TORLOMI-652706 format. One record per atom (N, C-alpha, C, CB): residue number from 0; residue in three letters; x, z, y. Coordinates in Angstrom, 1 decimal, decimal comma, always signed. Each point is the difference from the previous one (the first is absolute). Glycine has a CB too. Example, Ala and Ser with C-alpha at 12.3 -4.5 7.8 and 13.67 -1.06 7.14 Angstrom:
<recs>
REC resi resn      X      Z      Y
REC    0  ala  +13,2   +7,8   -5,7
REC    0  ala   -0,9   +0,0   +1,2
REC    0  ala   +0,9   +0,0   +1,2
REC    0  ala   -1,9   +1,2   -1,2
REC    1  ser   +1,5   -1,9   +2,3
REC    1  ser   +0,9   +0,0   +1,1
REC    1  ser   -0,8   +0,8   +1,1
REC    1  ser   +1,2   -2,2   -0,6
</recs>
This chain:
<recs>
REC resi resn      X      Z      Y
REC    0  met  +45,9   -6,4   -9,0
REC    0  met   +0,6   -0,2   -1,2
REC    0  met   -0,5   -1,2   -0,9
REC    0  met   +0,4   +2,4   +0,1
REC    1  thr   -1,6   -2,4   -0,1
REC    1  thr   -0,9   -1,1   -0,6
REC    1  thr   +0,3   -1,4   +0,4
REC    1  thr   -1,7   +1,7   +0,0
REC    2  asn   +1,9   -1,9   +1,3
REC    2  asn   +0,4   -1,1   +0,5
REC    2  asn   +1,4   -0,6   -0,3
REC    2  asn   -1,5   +0,8   +1,5
REC    3  arg   +2,5   +0,1   -1,7
REC    3  arg   +1,3   -0,2   -0,2
REC    3  arg   +0,0   -0,4   -1,5
REC    3  arg   +0,8   +1,6   +1,8
REC    4  ile   -1,4   -1,1   -2,8
REC    4  ile   -0,2   -0,2   -1,3
REC    4  ile   -0,6   -1,4   -0,1
REC    4  ile   -0,2   +2,5   -0,6
REC    5  lys   -0,8   -2,6   +1,2
REC    5  lys   -0,6   -1,3   +0,0
REC    5  lys   +0,8   -1,3   +0,6
REC    5  lys   -2,1   +1,6   +0,2
REC    6  gly   +2,7   -1,2   +0,7
REC    6  gly   +1,0   -1,0   +0,7
REC    6  gly   +1,1   -0,4   -1,1
REC    6  gly   -0,4   +1,0   +2,4
REC    7  lys   +1,1   -0,2   -3,2
REC    7  lys   +0,8   +0,0   -0,9
REC    7  lys   -0,5   -0,8   -1,2
REC    7  lys   +0,9   +2,0   +1,0
REC    8  ser   -2,2   -1,6   -1,4
REC    8  ser   -0,6   -0,8   -1,1
REC    8  ser   -0,3   -1,5   +0,5
REC    8  ser   -0,9   +2,3   -1,0
REC    9  gln   +0,4   -2,5   +2,1
REC    9  gln   -0,2   -1,4   +0,5
REC    9  gln   +1,3   -0,7   +0,1
REC    9  gln   -2,0   +0,7   +1,2
REC   10  glu   +3,0   -0,1   -0,8
REC   10  glu   +1,2   -0,7   +0,1
REC   10  glu   +0,6   -0,4   -1,5
REC   10  glu   +0,4   +1,1   +2,3
REC   11  ser   -0,7   -0,2   -3,2
REC   11  ser   +0,5   -0,3   -1,2
REC   11  ser   -0,9   -1,1   -0,7
REC   11  ser   +0,8   +2,4   -0,1
REC   12  glu   -2,0   -2,6   +0,4
REC   12  glu   -1,0   -1,0   -0,4
REC   12  glu   +0,6   -1,5   +0,7
REC   12  glu   -2,2   +1,9   -0,1
REC   13  val   +2,7   -1,9   +1,3
REC   13  val   +0,5   -1,0   +0,8
REC   13  val   +1,1   -0,6   -0,9
REC   13  val   -0,6   +1,1   +2,4
REC   14  arg   +1,5   -0,1   -2,5
REC   14  arg   +1,2   -0,4   -0,7
REC   14  arg   -0,2   -0,6   -1,5
REC   14  arg   +1,2   +1,8   +1,5
REC   15  thr   -2,0   -1,1   -2,2
REC   15  thr   -0,5   -0,5   -1,4
REC   15  thr   -0,7   -1,4   +0,2
REC   15  thr   -0,3   +2,5   -0,9
REC   16  ala   -0,5   -2,8   +1,7
REC   16  ala   -0,7   -1,2   +0,3
REC   16  ala   +1,2   -1,2   +0,4
REC   16  ala   -2,3   +1,4   +0,8
REC   17  gln   +3,2   -1,0   +0,2
REC   17  gln   +1,1   -0,9   +0,3
REC   17  gln   +0,7   -0,5   -1,3
REC   17  gln   +0,2   +1,3   +2,2
REC   18  ser   +0,2   -0,4   -2,8
REC   18  ser   +0,8   -0,3   -1,2
REC   18  ser   -0,7   -0,7   -1,0
REC   18  ser   +1,1   +1,9   +0,4
REC   19  lys   -2,3   -1,7   -0,6
REC   19  lys   -0,9   -0,8   -0,9
REC   19  lys   -0,2   -1,3   +0,5
REC   19  lys   -1,2   +2,0   -0,6
REC   20  met   +1,1   -2,2   +2,0
REC   20  met   -0,1   -1,2   +0,6
REC   20  met   +1,2   -0,9   -0,2
REC   20  met   -1,6   +1,0   +1,5
REC   21  lys   +2,7   -0,3   -1,2
REC   21  lys   +1,3   -0,9   -0,1
REC   21  lys   +0,4   -0,4   -1,4
REC   21  lys   +0,9   +1,1   +2,1
REC   22  ser   -1,5   -0,4   -3,0
REC   22  ser   +0,3   -0,5   -1,5
REC   22  ser   -0,9   -1,0   -0,4
REC   22  ser   +0,9   +2,1   -0,7
REC   23  glu   -2,2   -2,2   +1,3
REC   23  glu   -0,9   -1,0   -0,2
REC   23  glu   +0,3   -1,2   +0,6
REC   23  glu   -1,6   +1,6   -0,3
REC   24  ile   +2,3   -1,6   +1,7
REC   24  ile   +0,4   -1,2   +0,6
REC   24  ile   +1,2   -0,5   -0,6
REC   24  ile   -0,9   +0,8   +2,0
REC   25  met   +1,8   -0,1   -2,4
REC   25  met   +1,1   -0,6   -0,8
REC   25  met   -0,4   -0,5   -1,4
REC   25  met   +1,6   +1,7   +1,3
REC   26  ala   -2,5   -1,2   -1,8
REC   26  ala   -0,4   -0,5   -1,3
REC   26  ala   -0,6   -1,3   +0,1
REC   26  ala   -0,3   +2,2   -0,8
REC   27  ile   -0,4   -2,3   +1,7
REC   27  ile   -0,6   -1,4   +0,2
REC   27  ile   +1,0   -1,1   +0,0
REC   27  ile   -1,7   +1,0   +1,3
REC   28  leu   +2,7   -0,9   -0,3
REC   28  leu   +1,2   -0,8   +0,1
REC   28  leu   +0,9   -0,3   -1,2
REC   28  leu   -0,2   +0,9   +2,1
REC   29  tyr   +0,5   +0,2   -2,7
REC   29  tyr   +0,9   -0,1   -1,0
REC   29  tyr   -0,7   -0,6   -1,4
REC   29  tyr   +1,4   +2,0   +1,3
REC   30  his   -2,7   -1,5   -1,4
REC   30  his   -0,7   -0,4   -1,1
REC   30  his   -0,2   -1,6   -0,1
REC   30  his   -1,1   +2,3   +0,0
REC   31  leu   +0,8   -2,8   +1,4
REC   31  leu   -0,4   -1,4   +0,0
REC   31  leu   +1,3   -0,8   +0,2
REC   31  leu   -2,4   +0,5   +0,9
REC   32  ser   +3,7   +0,0   -0,9
REC   32  ser   +1,2   -0,8   +0,0
REC   32  ser   +0,3   -0,3   -1,4
REC   32  ser   +0,9   +1,0   +2,0
REC   33  met   -0,2   -2,2   -1,9
REC   33  met   +0,6   -0,3   -1,4
REC   33  met   +1,6   +0,6   +0,1
REC   33  met   -1,5   -2,5   -0,4
REC   34  ile   +1,5   +3,5   -0,5
REC   34  ile   +1,1   +0,9   -0,1
REC   34  ile   +0,4   +0,0   -1,6
REC   34  ile   -0,7   +1,5   +2,2
REC   35  glu   +1,9   -1,9   -2,5
REC   35  glu   +0,4   +0,2   -1,4
REC   35  glu   -0,1   +1,4   -0,6
REC   35  glu   +1,4   -1,9   +0,5
REC   36  asn   -1,0   +2,8   +0,1
REC   36  asn   +0,1   +1,2   -0,4
REC   36  asn   -1,2   +0,7   +0,3
REC   36  asn   +2,3   -0,1   +0,2
REC   37  asp   -3,1   +0,5   -1,4
REC   37  asp   -1,3   +0,6   +0,0
REC   37  asp   +0,1   +1,4   +0,6
REC   37  asp   -0,6   -1,2   -2,0
REC   38  lys   +1,7   +1,9   +1,8
REC   38  lys   +0,0   +1,3   +0,6
REC   38  lys   +0,1   +0,0   +1,4
REC   38  lys   +0,8   +0,8   -1,8
REC   39  val   -0,1   -1,8   +2,4
REC   39  val   +0,0   +0,0   +1,5
REC   39  val   -1,6   -0,6   +0,6
REC   39  val   +2,9   -0,6   -0,1
REC   40  arg   -3,2   -0,3   -0,8
REC   40  arg   -1,3   -0,8   +0,4
REC   40  arg   -1,3   +1,1   +0,0
REC   40  arg   +1,1   -2,6   -1,1
REC   41  tyr   -1,2   +3,3   +0,2
REC   41  tyr   -0,9   +0,9   -0,1
REC   41  tyr   +0,3   +1,3   +0,3
REC   41  tyr   -0,7   -1,4   -1,2
REC   42  gln   +1,8   +1,9   +2,0
REC   42  gln   +0,2   +1,3   +0,2
REC   42  gln   -0,9   +0,8   +0,9
REC   42  gln   +2,1   -0,7   -0,5
REC   43  trp   -2,9   -0,1   +1,3
REC   43  trp   -1,0   +0,5   +0,9
REC   43  trp   -1,4   +0,1   -0,6
REC   43  trp   +1,3   -0,9   +1,8
REC   44  cys   -1,5   +0,3   -2,8
REC   44  cys   -1,4   -0,2   -0,7
REC   44  cys   -0,4   +1,4   -0,3
REC   44  cys   +0,4   -2,3   -1,0
REC   45  pro   -1,7   +2,7   +0,9
REC   45  pro   -0,5   +1,1   -0,4
REC   45  pro   +0,1   +0,0   -1,7
REC   45  pro   -1,5   +0,0   +2,2
REC   46  ser   +1,8   +1,1   -2,6
REC   46  ser   +0,1   +0,2   -1,5
REC   46  ser   -1,3   +0,4   -0,7
REC   46  ser   +2,4   +0,6   +0,4
REC   47  gly   -2,5   -0,6   -1,7
REC   47  gly   -1,2   +0,8   -0,8
REC   47  gly   -1,1   -1,1   -0,3
REC   47  gly   +0,4   +2,5   +1,3
REC   48  glu   -1,4   -2,1   -2,0
REC   48  glu   -0,9   -0,7   -0,6
REC   48  glu   -0,8   -0,6   +1,1
REC   48  glu   +0,1   +1,5   -2,0
REC   49  gln   -0,2   -1,0   +3,1
REC   49  gln   -1,0   -0,4   +1,0
REC   49  gln   +0,8   -1,1   +1,0
REC   49  gln   -1,3   +2,6   -0,1
REC   50  ser   +2,6   -2,9   +0,0
REC   50  ser   +0,4   -0,7   +0,7
REC   50  ser   -0,3   -1,3   +0,0
REC   50  ser   +1,3   +1,4   +0,0
REC   51  trp   -1,2   -2,2   +1,3
REC   51  trp   -0,7   -1,4   +0,1
REC   51  trp   +1,3   -1,0   -0,5
REC   51  trp   -1,8   +0,6   +2,3
REC   52  cys   +3,0   +0,0   -2,5
REC   52  cys   +1,2   -0,7   -0,3
REC   52  cys   +0,1   +0,0   -1,7
REC   52  cys   +1,3   +0,8   +2,5
REC   53  ser   -1,6   -1,9   -3,1
REC   53  ser   +0,2   -0,1   -1,4
REC   53  ser   +1,3   +0,5   -0,5
REC   53  ser   -1,5   -1,9   +0,0
REC   54  tyr   +2,6   +1,7   +0,5
REC   54  tyr   +1,4   +0,3   -0,3
REC   54  tyr   +0,0   +1,5   -0,1
REC   54  tyr   +1,0   -2,0   +1,1
REC   55  arg   -1,5   +2,6   -0,1
REC   55  arg   +0,1   +1,5   +0,1
REC   55  arg   -1,2   +0,6   -0,8
REC   55  arg   +1,1   -0,2   +2,3
REC   56  arg   -2,0   -0,3   -2,6
REC   56  arg   -1,2   +0,5   -0,8
REC   56  arg   +0,4   -0,2   -1,5
REC   56  arg   -1,9   -0,7   +1,8
REC   57  gly   +2,9   -0,1   -2,2
REC   57  gly   +0,6   -0,2   -1,3
REC   57  gly   -0,8   -0,9   -0,9
REC   57  gly   +1,0   +2,0   +0,3
REC   58  val   -1,6   -3,1   +0,3
REC   58  val   -0,8   -0,7   -0,6
REC   58  val   +0,7   -1,0   -1,2
REC   58  val   -1,3   +0,3   +2,2
REC   59  gln   +0,8   -0,3   -3,5
REC   59  gln   +0,6   -0,4   -1,0
REC   59  gln   -0,1   -1,7   +0,4
REC   59  gln   -0,5   +2,3   -1,9
REC   60  asn   +1,8   -3,0   +1,3
REC   60  asn   +0,1   -1,4   +0,3
REC   60  asn   -0,1   -0,5   +1,3
REC   60  asn   -0,7   -0,1   -1,9
REC   61  trp   +1,2   +1,1   +2,9
REC   61  trp   +0,1   -0,3   +1,2
REC   61  trp   +1,0   -1,1   +0,3
REC   61  trp   -0,7   +2,3   +0,3
REC   62  asp   +0,5   -3,3   +0,5
REC   62  asp   +0,8   -1,1   +0,4
REC   62  asp   +0,1   -0,2   +1,4
REC   62  asp   -0,6   -1,0   -1,8
REC   63  gly   +1,9   +1,6   +2,4
REC   63  gly   +0,0   -0,1   +1,3
REC   63  gly   +0,3   -1,3   +0,7
REC   63  gly   +0,5   +2,2   -0,2
REC   64  ala   -0,5   -3,3   -0,4
REC   64  ala   +0,3   -1,3   +0,5
REC   64  ala   -1,2   -0,4   +0,6
REC   64  ala   +1,6   -0,5   -1,6
REC   65  lys   -1,7   +0,4   +2,8
REC   65  lys   -1,3   -0,6   +0,6
REC   65  lys   +0,7   -1,1   +1,1
REC   65  lys   -1,8   +2,4   -0,3
REC   66  ser   +0,8   -3,2   +0,5
REC   66  ser   +0,4   -1,2   +0,9
REC   66  ser   -0,3   +0,4   +1,6
REC   66  ser   -0,6   -1,9   -2,0
REC   67  his   +0,0   +3,0   +2,2
REC   67  his   -0,6   +0,2   +1,4
REC   67  his   +0,9   +1,1   +0,6
REC   67  his   -2,4   -0,7   -0,7
REC   68  his   +3,4   +0,9   +0,2
REC   68  his   +1,0   +1,0   +0,7
REC   68  his   +0,8   -0,4   +1,3
REC   68  his   +0,2   +0,7   -2,3
REC   69  leu   +0,2   +0,1   +3,0
REC   69  leu   +0,7   -0,4   +1,2
REC   69  leu   +1,5   -0,3   -0,4
REC   69  leu   -1,6   +1,5   +1,4
REC   70  ser   +2,1   -2,6   -0,7
REC   70  ser   +1,4   -0,4   -0,3
REC   70  ser   +0,9   +1,2   +0,5
REC   70  ser   -0,6   -2,6   +0,3
REC   71  pro   +1,5   +3,0   -1,2
REC   71  pro   +1,0   +0,9   +0,3
REC   71  pro   +1,0   -0,3   +1,5
REC   71  pro   -0,2   +0,3   -2,7
REC   72  leu   +0,0   -1,5   +3,1
REC   72  leu   +0,6   -0,4   +1,4
REC   72  leu   -0,7   +0,5   +1,0
REC   72  leu   +0,9   -1,9   -0,8
REC   73  leu   -2,2   +2,3   +0,7
REC   73  leu   -0,9   +0,5   +1,0
REC   73  leu   +0,1   +1,5   +0,1
REC   73  leu   -1,5   -1,9   -0,5
REC   74  leu   +2,0   +2,5   -0,5
REC   74  leu   +0,0   +1,4   -0,1
REC   74  leu   +0,8   +0,8   +1,1
REC   74  leu   -0,2   -0,4   -2,4
REC   75  pro   +1,4   +0,0   +2,8
REC   75  pro   +0,7   +0,7   +1,0
REC   75  pro   -0,8   -0,2   +1,4
REC   75  pro   +2,4   -0,2   -1,4
REC   76  his   -3,0   -0,8   +1,7
REC   76  his   -0,7   -0,2   +1,1
REC   76  his   -1,4   +0,8   +0,0
REC   76  his   +1,2   -2,2   +0,2
REC   77  leu   -1,9   +2,4   -1,3
REC   77  leu   -1,1   +0,6   -0,2
REC   77  leu   +0,3   +1,6   +0,1
REC   77  leu   -0,8   -2,0   -1,4
REC   78  val   +1,8   +2,3   +0,7
REC   78  val   +0,5   +1,7   +0,1
REC   78  val   +0,0   +0,4   +1,6
REC   78  val   +1,9   +0,0   -2,2
REC   79  lys   -1,4   -0,8   +3,0
REC   79  lys   +0,2   +0,4   +1,4
REC   79  lys   -1,3   +0,3   +0,6
REC   79  lys   +2,1   -1,3   +0,3
REC   80  ile   -3,1   +0,4   -0,6
REC   80  ile   -1,4   +0,3   +0,5
REC   80  ile   -0,7   +0,9   -0,8
REC   80  ile   -0,1   -2,0   +0,8
REC   81  phe   +0,2   +2,2   -2,0
REC   81  phe   -0,7   +1,1   -0,8
REC   81  phe   +0,7   +1,4   +0,4
REC   81  phe   -0,5   -1,7   -2,0
REC   82  asp   +1,7   +1,7   +2,3
REC   82  asp   +0,8   +1,2   +0,4
REC   82  asp   -0,6   +0,5   +1,3
REC   82  asp   +2,2   -0,7   -1,2
REC   83  ser   -2,4   -0,2   +2,1
REC   83  ser   -0,4   +0,3   +1,4
REC   83  ser   -1,4   +0,6   -0,1
REC   83  ser   +1,4   -1,9   +1,0
REC   84  arg   -2,2   +1,5   -2,1
REC   84  arg   -1,5   +0,5   -0,2
REC   84  arg   +0,1   +1,1   -0,6
REC   84  arg   -1,0   -1,9   -0,1
REC   85  ser   +2,1   +2,4   -0,5
REC   85  ser   +0,0   +1,3   -0,8
REC   85  ser   +0,9   +1,1   +0,4
REC   85  ser   -0,5   -1,4   -1,7
REC   86  thr   +0,8   +1,2   +3,0
REC   86  thr   +0,8   +1,3   +0,6
REC   86  thr   -0,9   +1,1   +0,1
REC   86  thr   +1,6   -1,4   +1,4
REC   87  asp   -1,0   +2,6   -1,5
REC   87  asp   -0,8   +1,2   +0,3
REC   87  asp   -0,7   +0,1   +1,4
REC   87  asp   +1,6   +1,1   -1,4
REC   88  ser   -1,0   -1,5   +2,4
REC   88  ser   -0,8   +0,0   +1,4
REC   88  ser   -0,9   -1,0   -0,1
REC   88  ser   +1,8   +0,7   +1,4
REC   89  tyr   -1,7   -1,7   -1,9
REC   89  tyr   -1,3   -1,1   +0,0
REC   89  tyr   -1,1   +0,6   -0,9
REC   89  tyr   +1,6   -2,1   +0,2
REC   90  leu   -1,2   +2,5   -1,4
REC   90  leu   -1,1   +0,3   -1,1
REC   90  leu   -0,7   +1,3   +0,6
REC   90  leu   +1,3   -0,9   -2,1
REC   91  arg   -0,5   +1,8   +2,9
REC   91  arg   -0,6   +1,2   +0,6
REC   91  arg   -1,2   -0,5   +0,9
REC   91  arg   +2,3   +1,3   -0,1
REC   92  arg   -2,0   -2,4   +0,8
REC   92  arg   -1,0   -0,4   +1,0
REC   92  arg   -1,2   -0,8   -0,8
REC   92  arg   +1,9   -0,2   +2,0
REC   93  val   -1,6   -0,2   -3,1
REC   93  val   -1,0   -0,7   -0,9
REC   93  val   -0,8   +1,2   -0,5
REC   93  val   +1,5   -2,1   -0,7
REC   94  val   -1,1   +3,0   +0,0
REC   94  val   -0,6   +1,0   -0,5
REC   94  val   -0,7   +1,1   +1,0
REC   94  val   +1,8   -0,5   -1,7
REC   95  thr   -1,4   +0,5   +2,9
REC   95  thr   -0,7   +0,8   +0,8
REC   95  thr   -1,1   -0,8   +0,9
REC   95  thr   +2,0   +1,6   +0,0
REC   96  gly   -2,0   -2,8   -0,3
REC   96  gly   -1,2   -0,9   +0,6
REC   96  gly   +0,5   -0,5   +1,3
REC   96  gly   -1,9   +1,4   -1,1
REC   97  lys   +3,2   -1,3   +1,5
REC   97  lys   +0,4   -0,6   +1,2
REC   97  lys   +0,3   -1,5   +0,1
REC   97  lys   +0,8   +2,2   +0,1
REC   98  ile   -0,9   -2,8   -1,5
REC   98  ile   +0,2   -1,3   -0,2
REC   98  ile   -1,1   -0,4   -0,9
REC   98  ile   +2,4   +0,1   +0,3
REC   99  leu   -3,2   -1,2   +0,0
REC   99  leu   -1,1   -0,3   -1,0
REC   99  leu   +0,6   -1,2   -1,0
REC   99  leu   -1,9   +0,6   +1,9
REC  100  pro   +1,3   -0,8   -3,0
REC  100  pro   +0,5   -0,7   -1,0
REC  100  pro   +0,1   -1,4   +0,6
REC  100  pro   -0,9   +1,5   -1,9
REC  101  asn   -0,1   -2,0   +2,7
REC  101  asn   +0,1   -1,4   +0,5
REC  101  asn   +1,4   -0,2   +0,9
REC  101  asn   -2,7   +0,0   +0,0
REC  102  gln   +2,9   +1,2   +0,8
REC  102  gln   +1,3   -0,1   +0,8
REC  102  gln   +1,3   -0,1   -0,9
REC  102  gln   -1,2   +1,4   +1,8
REC  103  cys   +1,2   -0,9   -3,0
REC  103  cys   +1,2   -0,2   -0,8
REC  103  cys   +0,2   -1,5   -0,3
REC  103  cys   -0,2   +2,2   -1,0
REC  104  phe   -0,7   -3,0   +0,9
REC  104  phe   +0,2   -1,5   -0,2
REC  104  phe   +0,3   -0,6   +1,2
REC  104  phe   -1,6   +0,0   -1,7
REC  105  thr   +1,2   +0,4   +2,9
REC  105  thr   +0,3   -0,6   +1,3
REC  105  thr   +1,7   +0,3   +0,3
REC  105  thr   -2,8   +0,4   +0,9
REC  106  val   +3,2   +0,8   -1,3
REC  106  val   +1,3   +0,3   +0,3
REC  106  val   +0,9   -1,0   -1,1
REC  106  val   -0,8   +2,6   +1,0
REC  107  leu   +0,4   -2,6   -2,1
REC  107  leu   +0,9   -0,8   -1,1
REC  107  leu   +0,1   -1,4   +0,6
REC  107  leu   -0,9   +1,4   -2,0
REC  108  gly   -0,4   -1,9   +2,5
REC  108  gly   +0,2   -1,4   +0,6
REC  108  gly   +1,0   -0,2   +1,0
REC  108  gly   -2,1   -0,3   -0,5
REC  109  glu   +2,1   +1,4   +1,3
REC  109  glu   +1,1   +0,0   +1,2
REC  109  glu   +1,3   +0,1   -0,6
REC  109  glu   -1,6   +1,1   +1,8
REC  110  leu   +2,0   -0,6   -2,7
REC  110  leu   +1,2   +0,3   -0,5
REC  110  leu   +0,5   -1,3   -0,6
REC  110  leu   -0,5   +2,4   -0,3
REC  111  gln   -0,5   -3,1   -0,5
REC  111  gln   +0,3   -1,2   -0,6
REC  111  gln   +0,3   -1,1   +1,2
REC  111  gln   -1,7   +0,6   -2,1
REC  112  leu   +1,0   -0,5   +3,1
REC  112  leu   +0,3   -1,0   +1,0
REC  112  leu   +1,4   +0,4   +0,8
REC  112  leu   -2,7   -0,6   +0,3
REC  113  gln   +3,1   +1,9   -0,3
REC  113  gln   +1,3   +0,4   +0,6
REC  113  gln   +1,2   -0,4   -0,9
REC  113  gln   -1,2   +1,9   +1,2
REC  114  ser   +0,9   -2,1   -2,4
REC  114  ser   +1,2   -0,2   -1,0
REC  114  ser   +0,2   -1,4   -0,2
REC  114  ser   -0,4   +2,0   -1,1
REC  115  val   -0,6   -2,9   +1,7
REC  115  val   +0,3   -1,6   -0,2
REC  115  val   +1,0   -0,4   +1,1
REC  115  val   -2,4   -0,7   -1,0
</recs>
């Protein structure tokens, strides 16, 4: 019985980690993209006082106009790559240690070459 409970607990932890990683992956993409609608742009960013996102932290005098954001023309192409790196099956392999962080970048490079 203990192993069964432990297995369910571990499965729950894996699912929670997968969900958190997916949100963080998408937050990076959308936060760095030049999107006019702030609700869309910052939808994935963490909220609260401890957030790294000034918009979601509610910083006074926040100015979202930065020159270093990605062109909206790139967004559809990048979404494909980011989506492929945030599927449940892929994130499960990352969370359980079957894919190492440096392998994630190798696969991204391969995807970029395939899309050219």
